[in-house]
TORTIDO-248905 format. One record per residue (C-alpha): residue in one letter; x, y, z. Coordinates in steps of 0.2 Angstrom, whole numbers. Example, Ala and Ser with C-alpha at 12.3 -4.5 7.8 and 13.67 -1.06 7.14 Angstrom:
> A 62 -22 39
> S 68 -5 36
END
This chain:
> M 494 -348 -935
> I 504 -358 -923
> F 496 -368 -909
> A 505 -374 -894
> V 500 -390 -887
> L 504 -391 -868
> C 503 -409 -862
> K 506 -416 -843
> D 510 -434 -842
> K 499 -445 -830
> P 509 -449 -813
> D 520 -465 -816
> S 518 -466 -835
> L 536 -465 -840
> Q 535 -483 -846
> L 520 -479 -857
> R 529 -464 -864
> M 544 -475 -868
> D 533 -490 -876
> T 523 -477 -887
> R 539 -467 -892
> P 542 -475 -909
> E 525 -471 -915
> H 524 -454 -907
> V 541 -450 -917
> A 534 -458 -933
> F 518 -446 -930
> L 528 -431 -929
> N 541 -435 -942
> D 525 -436 -954
> L 518 -418 -948
> N 536 -412 -950
> A 536 -418 -968
> K 519 -409 -972
> G 525 -393 -965
> I 513 -394 -950
> L 526 -397 -936
> A 533 -380 -930
> F 543 -388 -916
> A 542 -401 -902
> G 550 -409 -887
> P 547 -415 -870
> F 545 -407 -852
> L 557 -413 -840
> D 554 -418 -821
> D 568 -414 -807
> A 577 -431 -812
> G 578 -425 -830
> K 565 -438 -836
> P 552 -434 -849
> S 535 -429 -839
> G 524 -420 -853
> S 526 -412 -870
> L 526 -396 -879
> V 521 -398 -897
> A 518 -383 -909
> F 507 -385 -925
> R 505 -373 -940
> L 487 -375 -944
> D 472 -363 -948
> T 460 -367 -934
> I 460 -372 -916
> E 448 -386 -922
> E 462 -393 -933
> A 474 -392 -919
> R 463 -401 -908
> A 460 -415 -920
> T 480 -417 -924
> A 483 -417 -905
> A 470 -430 -902
> A 478 -441 -916
> D 496 -441 -908
> P 500 -459 -902
> Y 504 -452 -885
> A 486 -445 -883
> K 478 -461 -890
> A 488 -471 -878
> G 480 -461 -864
> L 498 -454 -858
> F 491 -437 -854
> A 484 -431 -837
> E 480 -414 -846
> V 480 -405 -863
> E 480 -387 -866
> I 480 -379 -884
> K 483 -361 -886
> P 486 -349 -901
> W 503 -343 -900
> N 514 -329 -908
> W 531 -334 -911
> V 540 -317 -909
> F 559 -319 -905
> N 571 -331 -913
> N 557 -336 -925
> P 568 -343 -940
> E 554 -338 -952
> A 554 -319 -947
END
């Protein structure tokens, strides 16, 4: 199952995001190598700067998705004001369909 993780950054946290980005990218690369990462990328604000994240995991349970999201270096650094995790069905343009 795919779980979409929608994250909203805390206000004025762009520097924290940039400082933590190398560890975050390494974390996602590891998940990708394990076949867990479906896709990921930042939300952008009106100025085109990152202001949140959309990350999708291929996992069996929402508990696994919660634990994986909590292990993200961005989450550990306290970047996010809000995190929402929802099961998601990839219908259109799914490369695996």
